[in-house]
C-alpha positions as CSV (number, residue, x, y, z in Angstrom):
1,M,0.0,0.1,0.1
2,A,0.9,3.3,-1.0
3,F,-0.4,6.9,-1.3
4,F,0.1,9.5,-4.1
5,C,-1.4,12.9,-3.6
6,L,-1.9,15.9,-5.8
7,W,-2.3,18.9,-3.8
8,N,-1.0,22.4,-2.8
9,P,2.1,21.4,-0.4
10,E,1.8,24.4,1.5
11,S,-1.7,23.9,2.5
12,P,-2.8,22.7,5.8
13,R,-4.7,19.8,4.2
14,A,-1.5,18.5,2.9
15,V,0.2,19.0,6.2
16,S,-2.4,17.1,8.1
17,F,-2.7,14.3,5.6
18,T,0.9,13.8,5.4
19,G,0.8,13.7,9.4
20,A,-2.1,11.0,9.4
21,V,0.0,8.8,6.9
22,F,2.8,8.8,8.5
23,E,1.3,8.0,11.7
24,R,0.0,5.0,10.7
25,T,2.6,3.7,8.0
26,R,5.8,5.5,9.1
27,Q,5.9,6.4,5.5
28,I,5.8,10.1,4.0
29,P,3.1,9.7,0.9
30,A,4.5,10.4,-2.4
31,S,3.3,13.9,-3.9
32,M,3.1,16.3,-6.5
33,A,2.2,20.0,-6.4
34,W,-0.7,21.2,-8.5
35,I,1.2,23.9,-10.2
36,D,3.8,21.2,-11.3
37,F,1.2,18.9,-12.9
38,L,-0.3,21.9,-14.6
39,N,3.1,22.9,-15.9
40,G,3.6,19.5,-17.5
41,Q,5.5,17.5,-15.0
42,P,4.7,13.8,-15.6
43,L,2.8,11.8,-13.0
44,P,4.5,8.8,-11.6
45,V,3.9,5.5,-13.2
46,P,0.8,3.5,-11.4
47,H,1.4,0.5,-9.5
48,D,-0.6,-2.1,-7.6
49,G,-1.8,-0.9,-4.3
50,L,-1.5,2.5,-5.2
51,I,-4.0,5.0,-3.6
52,V,-4.5,8.4,-4.9
53,R,-5.6,11.3,-3.1
54,I,-6.7,14.5,-4.8
55,D,-7.0,17.6,-3.0
56,S,-8.1,21.2,-3.5
57,P,-6.4,23.4,-5.7
58,G,-7.5,26.6,-4.3
59,K,-5.9,29.5,-2.6
60,N,-2.7,29.3,-4.8
61,W,-2.8,31.9,-7.5
62,P,-0.1,30.4,-9.9
63,V,-2.6,27.2,-9.9
64,E,-5.8,29.5,-10.4
65,K,-4.2,31.3,-13.2
66,A,-3.0,28.0,-14.8
67,L,-6.5,26.5,-14.5
68,L,-8.1,29.5,-15.9
69,K,-5.8,29.2,-19.1
70,L,-6.6,25.2,-19.3
71,G,-10.4,25.8,-19.1
72,A,-10.7,28.9,-21.6
73,P,-11.1,26.9,-24.7
74,H,-13.9,24.8,-23.1
75,V,-16.2,27.6,-21.7
76,H,-19.4,28.6,-23.2
77,Q,-19.6,32.0,-24.6
78,D,-22.7,32.6,-22.3
79,W,-20.3,32.7,-19.2
80,L,-18.0,35.1,-18.1
81,E,-14.5,34.6,-19.0
82,T,-11.1,35.7,-19.5
83,N,-8.1,35.3,-21.5
84,D,-6.0,37.5,-20.1
85,E,-2.2,36.7,-19.8
86,D,-1.3,39.2,-17.6
87,L,-4.1,38.8,-14.8
88,A,-2.9,40.1,-11.6
89,D,-3.4,38.3,-8.4
90,D,-6.7,40.3,-6.7
91,P,-7.4,38.6,-3.2
92,G,-11.3,38.2,-2.9
93,R,-12.1,38.9,-6.7
94,I,-14.5,36.5,-8.1
95,I,-12.7,35.5,-11.5
96,A,-14.6,33.5,-14.3
97,S,-15.4,30.6,-11.7
98,H,-16.9,28.6,-14.5
99,Q,-13.9,28.7,-16.6
100,H,-12.0,27.7,-13.7
101,H,-14.1,24.9,-13.4
102,Q,-13.7,23.8,-16.5
103,G,-10.0,23.8,-16.0
104,L,-10.5,21.5,-13.3
105,C,-12.5,19.2,-14.9
106,Q,-9.7,19.0,-17.8
107,A,-7.0,18.5,-15.2
108,L,-8.8,15.9,-13.3
109,S,-9.6,14.1,-16.5
110,Q,-5.9,13.9,-17.3
111,V,-5.3,12.4,-13.8
112,Q,-7.9,9.8,-14.3
113,Q,-6.7,8.7,-17.8
114,H,-3.3,8.4,-16.5
115,F,-4.3,6.3,-13.3
116,Q,-5.8,3.0,-14.2
117,N,-6.7,0.3,-11.6
118,V,-5.6,2.3,-8.7
119,R,-7.6,3.0,-5.5
120,W,-9.3,6.6,-5.3
121,M,-10.1,8.2,-2.1
122,Q,-12.0,10.4,-4.1
123,H,-13.0,9.8,-7.9
124,P,-12.2,12.5,-10.4
125,K,-15.7,12.3,-12.1
126,D,-17.1,12.5,-8.4
127,I,-15.2,16.0,-7.8
128,T,-16.1,17.3,-10.9
129,V,-20.0,17.0,-10.0
130,M,-19.5,17.7,-6.4
131,N,-17.8,21.0,-7.5
132,D,-21.1,21.8,-9.6
133,K,-23.9,22.9,-7.3
134,S,-26.5,22.4,-10.2
135,A,-25.5,18.9,-11.1
136,C,-25.1,18.0,-7.7
137,Q,-28.4,18.7,-6.4
138,T,-29.8,17.4,-9.3
139,L,-28.2,13.9,-8.6
140,L,-29.2,14.0,-4.9
141,E,-32.8,14.8,-5.7
142,A,-32.8,12.1,-8.3
143,A,-31.4,9.7,-5.8
144,G,-34.3,10.5,-3.0
145,V,-32.0,12.8,-1.2
146,R,-34.2,15.4,0.7
147,V,-32.9,18.8,-0.9
148,P,-34.2,22.2,-0.9
149,R,-36.7,23.0,-3.8
150,I,-34.5,23.4,-7.1
151,L,-35.3,26.5,-9.4
152,G,-32.5,25.6,-11.8
153,L,-30.0,27.6,-13.6
154,V,-30.6,31.3,-13.9
155,R,-29.5,33.7,-16.7
156,D,-30.0,37.1,-15.2
157,F,-32.2,39.0,-12.9
158,D,-35.3,38.7,-15.2
159,D,-34.9,34.8,-15.4
160,L,-34.6,34.7,-11.4
161,I,-37.7,36.4,-11.1
162,N,-39.6,34.2,-13.5
163,H,-38.0,31.0,-11.7
164,M,-39.6,32.4,-8.9
165,D,-42.9,33.0,-10.2
166,A,-43.0,29.6,-11.8
167,A,-42.2,28.0,-8.5
168,G,-44.3,30.2,-6.3
169,K,-41.0,31.1,-4.1
170,N,-40.6,34.8,-2.9
171,R,-37.1,33.7,-0.9
172,V,-34.4,32.1,-2.7
173,F,-30.5,31.6,-2.6
174,L,-28.8,32.4,-5.6
175,K,-25.3,30.5,-5.6
176,L,-22.3,30.3,-8.0
177,C,-22.5,26.6,-9.4
178,H,-18.8,26.3,-8.9
179,G,-18.1,28.4,-5.6
180,S,-17.2,27.6,-2.5
181,S,-17.3,29.1,1.1
182,A,-20.7,31.1,0.0
183,S,-18.4,32.8,-2.7
184,G,-20.5,35.4,-4.7
185,T,-23.7,33.8,-2.8
186,V,-27.0,36.1,-2.7
187,A,-29.9,35.6,-0.2
188,F,-32.7,37.6,-2.1
189,E,-36.5,38.0,-0.9
190,R,-39.4,40.1,-1.9
191,S,-42.7,40.8,-0.3
192,A,-45.3,43.4,-1.1
193,G,-43.6,44.8,-3.8
194,R,-40.3,45.5,-2.0
195,M,-37.1,43.5,-2.6
196,Q,-33.8,43.2,-0.7
197,A,-30.9,41.0,-1.0
198,F,-28.0,40.3,1.3
199,S,-24.6,39.0,-0.1
200,T,-21.2,37.8,0.2
201,A,-20.0,39.8,-2.5
202,K,-19.5,43.6,-3.3
203,M,-19.6,45.2,-6.8
204,S,-17.1,47.8,-8.4
205,D,-17.0,48.9,-11.8
206,G,-14.7,47.4,-14.4
207,G,-14.0,44.1,-16.0
208,P,-15.4,43.3,-19.6
209,H,-19.1,43.1,-18.3
210,G,-18.8,46.6,-16.5
211,T,-19.1,44.9,-13.1
212,I,-16.4,43.2,-11.0
213,L,-17.3,41.2,-7.7
214,H,-15.2,40.8,-4.7
215,N,-16.0,38.5,-1.9
216,W,-16.0,40.6,1.4
217,R,-16.1,39.4,5.1
218,A,-18.9,41.4,6.0
219,I,-22.4,40.8,4.6
220,T,-23.7,43.6,2.3
221,R,-27.5,44.4,2.1
222,Y,-28.8,45.8,-1.0
223,D,-32.5,47.3,-1.3
224,D,-32.2,49.2,-4.3
225,L,-33.8,47.7,-7.2
226,C,-31.1,48.8,-9.7
227,D,-28.3,47.4,-7.4
228,I,-29.9,44.2,-7.0
229,R,-30.3,43.6,-10.9
230,R,-26.9,44.7,-11.4
231,L,-25.7,42.1,-8.5
232,V,-27.8,39.4,-9.8
233,D,-26.9,39.7,-13.6
234,A,-23.0,40.0,-12.2
235,V,-23.3,36.7,-10.4
236,C,-25.3,35.0,-13.2
237,R,-22.6,35.8,-15.6
238,H,-20.3,33.1,-13.7
239,R,-23.0,30.4,-14.0
240,A,-25.5,30.6,-11.1
241,H,-28.1,28.0,-9.5
242,A,-31.2,29.0,-7.5
243,E,-32.9,26.9,-5.1
244,A,-35.5,27.8,-2.4
245,W,-34.2,29.8,0.6
246,M,-35.3,27.7,3.6
247,P,-35.8,28.6,7.1
248,K,-33.2,27.3,9.3
249,A,-34.0,25.8,12.7
250,G,-33.1,28.0,15.5
251,W,-30.7,27.5,18.7
252,R,-29.0,29.5,21.0
253,G,-30.6,32.9,19.6
254,R,-29.2,31.8,16.1
255,R,-29.9,30.1,12.9
256,F,-27.9,27.0,12.1
257,D,-26.7,24.5,9.8
258,V,-24.1,21.4,9.9
259,R,-21.2,20.3,8.4
260,I,-21.0,16.4,8.4
261,V,-18.0,14.7,7.1
262,V,-19.0,11.1,5.8
263,I,-15.9,8.5,5.8
264,G,-16.6,5.1,4.7
265,G,-20.2,5.7,4.4
266,K,-20.7,6.5,8.0
267,A,-21.1,10.2,9.2
268,R,-17.9,10.8,11.3
269,H,-17.5,14.5,12.4
270,V,-20.2,16.9,12.9
271,V,-20.0,20.6,13.4
272,A,-23.0,23.0,14.0
273,R,-22.5,26.6,12.7
274,L,-24.6,29.0,14.2
275,S,-25.1,32.7,12.5
276,E,-27.4,35.6,13.0
277,G,-27.6,36.0,9.4
278,P,-28.3,33.7,6.2
279,F,-24.6,32.7,5.9
280,T,-23.3,30.4,8.5
281,N,-19.7,30.1,7.3
282,L,-17.4,30.9,9.9
283,Q,-15.6,33.9,8.0
284,F,-18.8,35.8,8.5
285,G,-18.9,35.2,12.2
286,A,-20.7,32.1,12.7
287,R,-20.1,30.2,16.0
288,R,-19.4,26.5,16.2
289,A,-21.0,24.1,18.5
290,T,-20.0,20.2,19.1
291,A,-21.3,17.2,18.0
292,E,-22.3,16.4,21.4
293,E,-24.2,19.8,22.0
294,L,-25.7,19.4,18.7
295,H,-27.0,15.9,19.7
296,E,-28.4,16.9,23.2
297,H,-30.0,19.9,21.4
298,L,-31.6,17.8,18.6
299,G,-32.2,14.4,20.7
300,P,-31.2,11.2,19.4
301,R,-33.8,10.9,16.9
302,L,-33.5,14.1,14.8
303,F,-29.4,13.7,15.2
304,A,-29.6,10.5,13.7
305,A,-32.1,11.4,11.0
306,M,-29.8,14.1,10.1
307,C,-26.8,12.0,9.9
308,E,-28.6,9.6,7.8
309,Q,-29.5,12.3,5.0
310,A,-25.8,13.1,5.1
311,E,-24.9,9.3,4.6
312,H,-27.7,9.1,1.8
313,A,-26.1,11.8,0.0
314,M,-22.9,10.2,0.0
315,T,-24.0,7.0,-1.2
316,C,-24.5,9.0,-4.9
317,F,-20.8,9.0,-5.1
318,P,-19.8,5.2,-4.5
319,R,-16.4,5.5,-5.9
320,S,-15.4,8.1,-3.2
321,L,-14.4,7.4,0.2
322,Y,-15.6,10.8,1.6
323,G,-17.4,14.1,1.4
324,G,-18.4,17.0,3.5
325,V,-21.9,17.3,3.6
326,D,-24.0,20.4,4.4
327,V,-27.5,19.8,6.2
328,L,-29.8,22.0,7.5
329,I,-33.0,21.4,9.8
330,D,-36.1,23.1,8.4
331,A,-37.4,25.2,11.2
332,H,-41.0,24.4,10.3
333,K,-41.1,20.7,9.5
334,R,-38.0,19.8,11.4
335,L,-36.5,17.6,8.6
336,A,-33.2,17.4,7.3
337,H,-32.3,18.8,3.8
338,V,-28.7,18.6,2.3
339,L,-27.4,21.7,1.0
340,E,-24.4,20.4,-0.8
341,V,-21.5,18.0,-1.0
342,N,-18.1,19.4,-0.6
343,A,-15.5,17.4,-2.3
344,F,-12.8,19.1,-0.3
345,G,-15.0,19.5,3.0
346,D,-12.7,17.4,5.3
347,L,-10.9,20.2,6.6
348,L,-12.0,20.9,10.3
349,P,-9.3,21.6,12.4
350,N,-9.6,20.5,16.1
351,V,-12.7,18.4,15.5
352,R,-12.4,14.8,16.3
353,H,-14.8,11.8,16.3
354,E,-13.9,9.0,18.8
355,D,-10.2,10.9,19.3
356,R,-9.3,11.1,15.6
357,D,-9.4,13.9,13.2
358,T,-11.0,13.9,9.7
359,Y,-7.4,12.6,8.1
360,D,-6.8,9.9,10.9
361,W,-10.4,8.3,9.9
362,E,-9.6,8.6,6.1
363,V,-6.2,6.8,6.2
364,A,-7.3,4.1,8.6
365,Q,-10.6,3.6,6.3
366,V,-8.8,3.5,3.0
367,S,-6.0,1.3,4.6
368,T,-8.6,-1.5,5.6
369,T,-11.4,-1.2,2.8
370,G,-10.9,1.4,0.3
371,P,-14.0,3.3,-1.3
């Protein structure tokens, strides 16, 4: 048994996984940096017993730029794109997320074609689906996983309103299909002719379409129709997916959802995220609560039902060992709904299940059974 990892070696994911492998095998996993692979360095020759891990290419500007270049020939003209070789690093800016995704798909396809008859910790095709919210939610719904009402892909503000009218919904979430950490997400609602939107993105003038979006650590509220239209149009140019805005259950004076890391088909690590606003990501001031605290709050039956929904979601990806599943409890019916499945959602620092972190569990599982 031997591991090969494709990752950004400076990332905390790489450091933690290396530690977990060494703890169990006393070996350092073989690895390659994403940037070296994208620059043409050959992958190692596959061999019997090889276990391949593909980790997030994010938070590394040379890698981001290389993926944009790789995706450029494959992006549809309707979506925002860039062919600027001199594009500068601009922290927080949302740059051609669909084009970036197409580059990732091309890279993952190359990796899959190279490695035949290996054991995958996450299969490349599963990663591409998990990184497409529209495709992922459609797959989950078809498998009978409980998800928020899907309104579908949205072209612009007028199309969003048409989707809401057709579905009879006045509150929706508009999400980048290929975003993470709530990047560019818009929570939009209308009532009695008035509209307002909350977003993780701020707008500025510029770019090929007149508006540049930057992710912001503070949530921005928009109540002017012209601003809301401009915001929605800008988000939709990156390829966006709309779904019903479901009321999250309350706890400790806040609303909450839950990240559940499913490993080897079982819900292992559980973290509740409590927020005063519509976004529960920790960078927006959400607070954590432990699995034990959440179990006491929900009771054993609802806690188990929530974990079962997460496990059900991962049955849609039988070739993958793990995934980070986001779940909410509906405030009205107290039912668990799966919001999304995160391909790289296993980074939960200081969160343990049966005294093991996520990486310890993954190495132990793949060493015994494999995905």
